[in-house]
C-alpha positions in Angstrom: 0.0 0.0 0.0 1.2 3.5 -0.8 0.6 6.5 1.4 1.1 10.2 0.7 1.7 13.1 2.9 -0.8 15.9 2.6 -2.3 18.9 4.4 -6.0 19.5 4.6 -6.8 23.1 5.2 -10.3 23.7 6.7 -12.3 26.8 7.3 -15.3 26.5 9.6 -17.9 29.2 9.2 -20.8 27.2 10.8 -19.9 26.2 14.3 -22.8 23.7 14.4 -20.8 21.6 12.0 -17.9 21.1 14.5 -19.2 17.9 16.2 -19.5 16.2 12.8 -16.1 17.5 11.7 -14.5 16.2 14.9 -16.2 12.8 14.3 -14.8 12.6 10.7 -11.3 13.6 11.9 -11.5 11.1 14.8 -12.3 8.3 12.3 -9.2 9.1 10.4 -7.1 9.5 13.6 -4.8 6.6 12.7 -3.6 8.5 9.7 -3.4 12.0 11.2 0.2 13.2 11.9 -0.9 16.5 13.6 -3.6 19.1 13.8 -3.6 22.8 14.5 -6.8 24.8 15.1 -7.0 28.6 15.3 -10.2 30.2 16.5 -10.5 33.6 14.7 -13.1 35.1 17.0 -13.2 38.5 15.4 -14.5 36.9 12.2 -16.5 34.1 13.9 -14.6 31.3 12.1 -12.1 28.6 12.9 -9.1 27.7 10.8 -7.8 24.1 11.0 -4.8 22.5 9.4 -4.5 18.7 9.4 -1.3 16.9 8.4 -2.1 13.4 7.2 -0.1 10.4 5.9 -2.6 8.0 4.3 -3.5 6.3 1.0 -4.6 8.9 -1.5 -8.1 7.5 -1.6 -8.4 8.0 2.2 -7.2 11.6 2.0 -9.6 12.4 -0.9 -12.5 10.8 0.8 -11.9 12.6 4.1 -11.5 16.0 2.3 -14.6 15.4 0.3 -16.7 14.5 3.4 -15.4 17.6 5.2 -16.1 19.9 2.3 -19.7 18.6 2.1 -20.5 19.8 5.7 -22.6 22.9 5.6 -20.6 26.0 6.3 -17.2 24.2 6.0 -14.7 24.3 3.2 -11.7 22.1 2.7 -8.7 22.2 0.3 -5.9 19.6 0.2 -2.3 20.1 -0.8 -0.4 16.9 -1.6 3.3 16.5 -1.2 5.4 14.4 -3.6 6.4 12.2 -0.7 5.0 8.7 -1.4 5.8 5.8 1.0 5.3 2.1 0.5 3.9 0.5 3.7 3.5 -3.2 4.1 -0.1 -4.0 5.0 1.2 -6.5 7.7 2.7 -3.6 9.8 
């Protein structure tokens, strides 16, 4: 199996979407390298960056699910770092 390193940038404009967003991120927790959240209170939004090392299909699916949440947008930047991981590990 091949994995890629990527960053998913998330803007949350609808705070009621946060529980579902957290559920999605929790489901992908095994792949998440790190997460940084910045509440921008003056604008009433949250800015979240998620570093992830996962198969491309997992990254794309997660980003798509996040982007379909009402009031949430997500964009993914992929690195050229691709690793081969044995599925037995």
